[in-house]
C-alpha positions as CSV (number, residue, x, y, z in Angstrom):
1,X,-97.9,-84.6,100.5
2,X,-95.1,-85.3,98.0
3,X,-94.2,-89.0,97.6
4,X,-91.0,-88.3,95.7
5,X,-87.9,-89.9,97.1
6,X,-85.2,-87.6,98.2
7,X,-82.1,-87.7,96.0
8,X,-79.0,-89.5,97.3
9,X,-76.1,-87.5,98.6
10,X,-73.2,-86.9,96.3
11,X,-70.0,-88.8,97.2
12,X,-68.2,-87.5,100.2
13,X,-64.6,-86.2,99.9
14,X,-63.1,-88.1,102.8
15,X,-60.1,-85.9,103.4
16,X,-62.3,-82.7,103.4
17,X,-64.8,-84.2,105.7
18,X,-62.2,-85.4,108.2
19,X,-60.4,-82.0,108.1
20,X,-63.6,-80.2,108.6
21,X,-64.6,-82.2,111.6
22,X,-61.1,-81.9,113.1
23,X,-61.2,-78.1,112.7
24,X,-64.7,-77.8,114.2
25,X,-63.9,-80.0,117.2
26,X,-60.6,-78.2,117.8
27,X,-61.9,-74.7,117.7
28,X,-65.5,-75.1,119.1
29,X,-64.8,-77.8,121.8
30,X,-61.2,-78.2,122.7
31,X,-60.0,-74.6,122.2
32,X,-62.6,-72.9,124.5
33,X,-61.9,-75.4,127.3
34,X,-58.1,-75.0,127.0
35,X,-58.3,-71.2,126.7
36,X,-60.6,-70.9,129.7
37,X,-58.5,-73.1,131.9
38,X,-55.3,-71.4,131.0
39,X,-56.8,-67.9,131.5
40,X,-58.1,-68.9,134.9
41,X,-54.8,-70.4,135.9
42,X,-53.2,-67.1,135.0
43,X,-55.5,-65.2,137.4
44,X,-58.1,-64.0,134.9
45,X,-61.7,-63.6,136.3
46,X,-64.3,-66.1,135.3
47,X,-66.0,-63.5,133.0
48,X,-62.7,-62.6,131.2
49,X,-61.8,-66.3,130.9
50,X,-65.2,-67.1,129.3
51,X,-64.9,-64.2,126.9
52,X,-61.4,-65.3,125.9
53,X,-62.7,-68.8,125.3
54,X,-64.9,-67.4,122.5
55,X,-61.8,-66.9,120.4
56,X,-62.0,-70.5,119.3
57,X,-65.4,-70.2,117.6
58,X,-64.3,-66.9,116.1
59,X,-61.3,-68.5,114.5
60,X,-63.5,-71.3,113.3
61,X,-65.8,-68.9,111.6
62,X,-62.9,-67.1,109.9
63,X,-61.3,-70.4,108.7
64,X,-64.6,-71.7,107.5
65,X,-65.4,-68.5,105.7
66,X,-62.0,-68.5,103.9
67,X,-62.4,-72.1,103.0
68,X,-66.0,-72.4,102.0
69,X,-66.9,-68.7,101.3
70,X,-69.9,-68.9,103.6
71,X,-70.5,-68.6,107.4
72,X,-70.6,-71.7,109.5
73,X,-73.8,-71.5,111.5
74,X,-72.6,-74.0,114.1
75,X,-69.6,-71.8,115.0
76,X,-71.9,-68.8,115.1
77,X,-74.2,-70.5,117.6
78,X,-71.2,-71.6,119.7
79,X,-69.9,-68.0,119.8
80,X,-73.3,-66.7,120.7
81,X,-73.5,-69.1,123.7
82,X,-70.1,-68.2,124.8
83,X,-71.3,-64.6,124.9
84,X,-74.5,-65.6,126.8
85,X,-72.4,-67.5,129.3
86,X,-70.3,-64.4,129.9
87,X,-73.4,-62.3,130.4
88,X,-75.1,-64.8,132.7
89,X,-71.9,-65.1,134.8
90,X,-72.2,-61.4,135.7
91,X,-75.8,-61.6,136.9
92,X,-76.4,-61.7,140.6
93,X,-74.2,-62.7,143.6
94,X,-71.7,-65.4,142.9
95,X,-72.7,-68.0,145.5
96,X,-72.2,-71.7,144.7
97,X,-75.8,-72.7,144.1
98,X,-76.5,-69.7,141.9
99,X,-73.5,-70.4,139.8
100,X,-74.8,-74.0,139.3
101,X,-78.2,-72.6,138.5
102,X,-76.7,-70.2,135.9
103,X,-75.3,-73.2,134.1
104,X,-78.8,-74.6,133.6
105,X,-79.9,-71.2,132.1
106,X,-77.5,-71.7,129.2
107,X,-79.0,-75.0,128.1
108,X,-82.5,-73.6,128.8
109,X,-81.7,-70.7,126.5
110,X,-80.6,-73.1,123.8
111,X,-83.9,-74.9,124.1
112,X,-85.8,-71.6,123.8
113,X,-83.6,-70.7,120.7
114,X,-84.5,-74.0,119.1
115,X,-88.2,-73.4,119.5
116,X,-88.0,-69.8,118.4
117,X,-86.3,-70.8,115.1
118,X,-89.5,-72.7,114.2
119,X,-90.8,-69.3,113.2
120,X,-87.9,-68.8,110.9
121,X,-87.8,-69.9,107.3
122,X,-85.7,-72.9,108.4
123,X,-85.3,-74.3,111.9
124,X,-82.0,-74.5,113.8
125,X,-81.6,-78.3,113.4
126,X,-81.6,-77.9,109.6
127,X,-78.3,-76.0,109.9
128,X,-76.9,-78.4,112.5
129,X,-77.9,-81.3,110.3
130,X,-76.0,-79.7,107.4
131,X,-73.0,-79.3,109.6
132,X,-72.9,-83.0,110.7
133,X,-74.6,-84.8,107.8
134,X,-72.3,-83.3,105.0
135,X,-68.6,-82.8,104.5
136,X,-69.0,-79.1,104.0
137,X,-68.2,-79.2,100.3
138,X,-70.3,-77.1,97.9
139,X,-71.8,-80.2,96.4
140,X,-72.9,-81.7,99.7
141,X,-74.2,-78.4,101.0
142,X,-76.2,-77.8,97.8
143,X,-77.7,-81.3,98.1
144,X,-78.7,-80.7,101.8
145,X,-80.2,-77.3,100.9
146,X,-82.1,-78.9,98.0
147,X,-83.8,-81.4,100.4
148,X,-85.8,-78.6,101.9
149,X,-88.2,-78.8,98.9
150,X,-89.5,-82.2,100.2
151,X,-92.3,-82.0,102.7
152,X,-91.1,-85.0,104.6
153,X,-87.7,-83.6,105.1
154,X,-89.1,-80.3,106.3
155,X,-91.3,-82.1,108.8
156,X,-88.3,-84.1,110.1
157,X,-86.2,-81.0,110.6
158,X,-89.0,-79.2,112.5
159,X,-89.7,-82.2,114.7
160,X,-86.0,-82.6,115.5
161,X,-85.9,-78.9,116.4
162,X,-88.9,-79.3,118.7
163,X,-87.4,-82.4,120.3
164,X,-84.1,-80.7,121.0
165,X,-85.8,-77.6,122.3
166,X,-88.0,-79.4,124.7
167,X,-85.2,-81.8,125.7
168,X,-82.9,-79.0,126.8
169,X,-85.7,-77.1,128.5
170,X,-86.5,-80.2,130.5
171,X,-82.8,-80.7,131.3
172,X,-82.6,-77.1,132.6
173,X,-85.7,-77.6,134.7
174,X,-84.3,-80.8,136.2
175,X,-81.0,-79.2,137.0
176,X,-82.7,-76.3,138.8
177,X,-84.7,-78.7,140.9
178,X,-81.5,-80.7,141.8
179,X,-79.5,-77.5,142.6
180,X,-82.1,-76.2,145.0
181,X,-83.5,-79.4,146.3
182,X,-80.4,-81.6,147.0
183,X,-77.0,-81.3,148.6
184,X,-74.3,-79.2,146.9
185,X,-72.3,-82.3,146.2
186,X,-75.2,-84.0,144.4
187,X,-75.9,-80.8,142.5
188,X,-72.3,-80.6,141.3
189,X,-72.3,-84.2,140.2
190,X,-75.6,-83.9,138.3
191,X,-74.6,-80.6,136.8
192,X,-71.5,-82.3,135.3
193,X,-73.2,-85.5,134.1
194,X,-76.8,-84.5,133.1
195,X,-75.9,-82.3,130.0
196,X,-73.8,-85.0,128.4
197,X,-76.5,-87.7,129.2
198,X,-79.3,-85.6,127.7
199,X,-77.2,-84.7,124.7
200,X,-76.4,-88.4,124.2
201,X,-80.0,-89.4,124.3
202,X,-81.0,-86.6,121.9
203,X,-78.3,-87.6,119.4
204,X,-79.4,-91.3,119.6
205,X,-83.0,-90.2,119.1
206,X,-82.1,-87.9,116.2
207,X,-80.3,-90.7,114.3
208,X,-83.0,-93.2,115.0
209,X,-85.8,-90.8,114.1
210,X,-84.1,-89.6,110.9
211,X,-83.5,-93.2,109.7
212,X,-87.1,-94.2,110.4
213,X,-88.4,-91.2,108.5
214,X,-86.0,-91.9,105.6
215,X,-87.2,-95.5,105.4
216,X,-90.9,-94.5,105.5
217,X,-90.2,-91.9,102.8
218,X,-88.5,-94.4,100.6
219,X,-91.4,-96.9,101.2
220,X,-94.0,-94.3,100.2
221,X,-92.1,-93.3,97.1
222,X,-91.8,-97.0,96.1
223,X,-95.5,-97.6,96.7
224,X,-96.4,-94.5,94.6
225,X,-94.1,-95.6,91.8
226,X,-95.7,-99.1,91.8
227,X,-99.2,-97.6,91.7
228,X,-98.3,-95.5,88.8
229,X,-96.7,-98.4,87.0
230,X,-99.8,-100.6,87.7
231,X,-102.2,-97.9,86.4
232,X,-100.2,-97.6,83.2
233,X,-100.6,-101.4,82.5
């Protein structure tokens, strides 16, 4: 195992970081909700409204590609899941409990996707990490990509991907139990709260785990440097 310390990140460009976050939130979070609600209010079917809401991530990909000359993986995943939501909405009869159960299928699929990407050269959380840990500039992106050569960094990204995958699979399973084992009112309440609660816990765990891993890596590097210095005396 390498004991070398990971290099520090280059200085962030505050305006670029703020603008990048604003664009991502606007097109991947706010726009799909607004478009969906507007389409439904105009009489569009649930399926059509969901598909139209995918215009937000599509625009984000186009803007990011024009700005950074590379595709934004976060927007791609958002668009894929908009498509999956549309497909799932067409499956089976549209009774209330089944519609709630279909919602859990989306987060379950995300959990499966996380675990499947462990077989890829780099797991999904590596790309999500690059999205949220950098400001999107070429310098920051190159720094993040270069961290992959460190074994400790690779282990952290894989463990984070496992954690998010298992977390969302567990969340989907709990929602299914609640949907078919409790009253409809309880199911609706849990369906609206649980995804945000699970995501909040996972974000807190991610930050805590990454900080602990970084501190341990720095301690190992310092100990190794001290040992080399002592051996040279």
